[in-house]
C-alpha positions, 0 to 999 in steps of 0.5 A: 270204642267211642262214647256218645252222650244224648239227653234221653234214654229213649233217644239213646236206644234209637241212636244205638241201633243206628250207630252199631256195636262200635259205639256206646250211647248213654243218656244224661237225662237232661242237665247234670248240674245246677246252681244251689238254691242257697245265697251266693251261688252267683257272685256279682262282685267276682265277675259273676262266678257261678258255683255248680253242684251235681243234682242228687238225681243225676249223681248215679247217671254222671257216675255211669257216664264217668265209668264209661268214658275212662277207657274210651277212644273218643267222646261224642257230645250229641245233646239237643241242638239248642242252647240248653243242649249246648249247656248240657254238653258243656256241663258234662265235659267240665264235670268229667275233667273235674272228676278226672274221669276223662283225660285231656288227650281223649278227642271230644266232639260235638254233633247235632241233628234235627231229626232222629233218623239214620240218615240225619245221625250218620251225617251228623257223625261226619260233621263234628264240631267243638262245643259252641261257647257263645251259646254256653255263654248265652246260657250262663247269662240267662241262668245267672239273671234267673238266679239273681232276679229270682232269688231276690224277687221270689220272697216278695212274691211269696209274701204278697201272693201266697201260693205263688211258686217263683219269679224270674226273668220270664215270669216278671215280663209276663206279669208286666204284659198282663198288667199293661193289657189289664190297663188297656182294658180298664181304659177302653170305652165300649161302643155299640154298633149294628150290622144288617144282613138279609137272606135272598133266594135265586129263581132256582131256590138257592139261598144266599146271604147279603150284608148291607154295605151302603144306604142312600148312596152312602157307604156305611162305616162301622159305627154308622148304625150306632144303635138299635133305632138306626138299624131298624130304620135301615131295615125299614128302608130295605123292606120298602124296596125290591131288589135284584142281582145286577152282576155276579163277579167270580175271582180266582182264589189261591190257598197255600198250605200251612207251614210246618209247626214250630214251637208256638204254632204246635202248642197253639194247635194242640190247645185249640184242636186237642185241648192240650196244655203246653207241657202235655203238647211238648211231652208228646212232641218229645216222644215223637222226636225221640222215636224219629217221627218228627224233626226237632220241635223246640225251634222258631224254624220251619225246616223239615228233614230232607228224607221226611219231605221225600217220604211225603212226596212218595206217599202223595204219588202212591196215594193220589198219583204222580200229577198231585206231587 
């Protein structure tokens, strides 16, 4: 029997239904190891050697996985298809070898899928690969940088800004962006300008609004009406004249649908329309992903699962007729 490792228990239940009784699907509950917070967990003088320890909350889960793989025919690492998912697979494999829970002779496969659907999961099982060490090394570099920067910078932040939690590669860059934006605001010089609009009626009493774009034969630029006096003079000149519509020009317009969500646009729309914070939005999206309703949401891509596109096309045809597909 093959053992499949995923990240979340909800995902494990769904995938177990798709794969059947020949597979045991277990959840790692995310990362199983991390760097201890004490000094020396990353050694820059010794080729950036990193000392890992199993999280207290992960000890039971790792023990359950170790027990399950002792008699397995194959280990399949099916964590998420991103850098962190690759790192979790690498950590699991390394921890199992160090515990001697997994024999070197047992085949190990890495599979990834961008949607929790039966088609996506079964197809992924047919296309296994090895753990991508380039992604793992990218994770290790990021984690080491996080640790080395944060370990030295966080105490400074705690002294200067009581209540702050931590500093690192992300927070430091964000702070710089905020500071640079504040500096731009400080040197910005506000300028006043006015615009003039007028309401009109057609012979059929249809109302429309028109914006003043030229005055005395001169096209108006943004700052030409620099104050209330200039605007009042423009209004007085307009009110002294009669107006008529000389021509109406109609132009064809096209509107394209918005692309599928990626991480940033998902968070923006969740905030704008639903008032959700980034963490709340991602938790909701994670549940939808684990239940097979959406494709993977931690991405800069806009690809959708082929079966999702087929389902959408079928729904449009059923609801609005085939001519709208």
